[in-house]
Residue, then its C-alpha position, 0 to 999 in steps of 0.5 A: m505191617k504183615e508182608k503181603g502174599f506173592t501174587t498180591t505183591i505183584l498185582h499191586s506193585d505198579r500202584m506203589g509207584s503212583p502211575e500216571h492218571g491212576s493207571l493200574h499198570k505202568p504205561i508204556h514209555t517209548s521215549v529214548a531221551y529225557g529232558y531236564e530244565d536244569a542241566r545240572d540235574l542231567a549231569a547229576v543223573f549221569q554221575n549217579r548222584s540223583a535218580g532219573f533217566a538219561y538215555g533209553r539204552q540204560n533204562n526207562p520208566t516202564n522198565k524201571a517199574l518191571e525192575e522194581k517188581i522183579t526186585r520184590m519177587e526175589d526179595g532183593v536190593a535192585t534189579v537190572c532188566c535186559g533184552t534177554g536172559m542171555a544178555a543178563i548173564s553175559q553182561s553181568l559176567l563181563a561187567l564184574l570179571r576181568s582178564g585172568d579171572h576164573f569162575v566155576s560153573s555147573s556143567f549141566l547148563f542151558g546150551n546157549t549159556n554153555s556156548m557163551f561161557q566157552t566164548l568167554r574163555t577165548v577172551g581171557l577169562e578162565a572157566d571150569f565146568v563141574d558136576a554141581t550136584d555135589v559141592a565137593n566138585v565145586k570146592a575142588a575146582l576153586k583157584p586163587n583167582t576164582k571170583l565167581v560160581f554160577v549154577e542153575t536151580i534145575a538144569n535144562p533139559a536133564t533136570q539135575v539140581s545143584d547142591l544149592k545150599r552147600i554151594g552157597e555156604l562155600c561161597k560165603e566162606r570163600g568170599l565168592i560171588y554166587v550167581v544162581d540162574n532161577t529161570m527154571t523155578g522162578p521166584y514163586l517156586f524158589r528164592p535163591k537168596s534163601v541159599g545165599a545167592s549174591l546175584v539171581t539171573s533169569s530169563l523172564t521170557k519163560y515162567t515170569g512172562g509166561h505167554g511166549n510173547a516177549l523176550a526179556g532177562s534180569v539180574t537181581d542183587t540180593g544184598l548179601y554180597d559185600w561189594t566193598k571187598f570185591e577188587n573189580i569194582y571201578d573207582s567210579y562206583r566206589g563212592m556210592d551206596p555199597a549195597r548198589q555198587g555191584i548192580t550199578q556196575i552191571r548196569k553201567k559197564g554191562l547194559r550201557d556198554f554192551g547194549g542188550s537193552l529191553g524195549p518198553e513194549a516187551a517190559h510191559h508184556i512181561s510185567v502183565g504176564a507176571e501177575t498170573m505166575a503163581l496161578r500158572m505154575e501151580r497148574q503146570c507143576g501139578t500137571a508135570l508131576r502127573v505126566a512124569g508119573f504116566l511116562a515113567d510107568h509106560v513100557k515104551i519110555k526108557k527113562v524120565n527126568y523130573p525132580g518130582l519123581p522119588d527116584h530122581p537123584q536130587h529129589a530130596i534137595a528139590r523137595d526141601l528147597f522148592r515149593h513144587f518141582g517145576g513144569l519141565l521134564s525130559f524123557e528117553l524113548d525106546e530105541a525102536i521109536d523114532c523121536f520125530d515120528f513120535l513128536n509128529r503124532l502128538k496133536v495137543v503138544i506143539s513141537s517148539s523150542n521155548l519153555g514156560d509157555n502156557r502151551t505144552l511144548a516139546i523138542p528133540v534135544a540132541h537134534t536142535i538146541f544142544y546139537e552144536m555141542g556134539p555127541e561127547r559133550r551131550a553124553s557128559m550132560g546126560i543127553d541121549d539122542g532120543l531125549i525129548r524135552l517137555s515144557v508143560g503148559i496149562e491145558d487140561p491134564e486129561d487132554l495131555l495124558a490122552d495125547f501121549a497115550a495115543a502117540l505112544g500107542 
């Protein structure tokens, strides 16, 4: 049977599981406990011998339906959903790595991810941060105890694009787990499995949910990594399907033990929001390209960071790998313009810290989400004191362009 299109698959995902009473959406299940008439069945669920629900911290029917939807979107084997994108990343690494293990990360990271990786350094994990726009830098950082490489598709906020395909080839050659954070592109613009990713993480809060009304994160196993060769899999999970050993360990040793659970109400919001991902992102990416071009030509703008611009250092990589160039860009104002005064003059664009929302949001990066890093670390990431991050929404493009023209004028 011919594979259905992206949106068709998402729209009808819940129906494939035959929801109760013919519902078109999986209902919200709020129970945290599940009863079994035969106590042996309960034990079988706990021992991973049977499918089922044991306790709400690990999963529930509403979350399971979302996980199946994300797995289809990423063309994976299985997914674990968590309360936030940060929970998805931290719980995955804590579940798979052990004291003394080393991992390599892109130095162009979301601020909280960078902060969390620095924390992992204090509890026995080794981490090196490199410019991942060139695979040579990743290769040079590898050590005998390296277990994993972590990159983002498009960096937030300066939009550097990792050398995704060649890093995937390197990880396959060395037998390393390759984790790609797909938050900025989402599976509509890009599937990390296509470049050899072992695990795909995402903040579902952003483009997947899209409406700014629910926090959630996910990690998907693509099925490309051979977990039988990974020495850190616990004996408890060795006897099960090899393709599910890694993701089961993430659910059990990560989600269960650390407790970054996703609530069913939030899971329902994300699931419904995902249905319009393609429609929203088509609009957001098209408008972002127009706004980036407008700002790049404006005399009061020093620099614009957007992979869709021909002069972006990784424009060719983004053009070859992504369906579109994303809905996020950043730009540096002329030194004579106070960034706060500029933001206050905008009438349509909202000063806010989220991204991937239906509304266009802007934030002064150095003064807020990257403030704790300090000026030296910000400079190494290409973050100027006057840098504004812009997450483009679905407003009428002409209204956004007029808003910027007025604020700059």
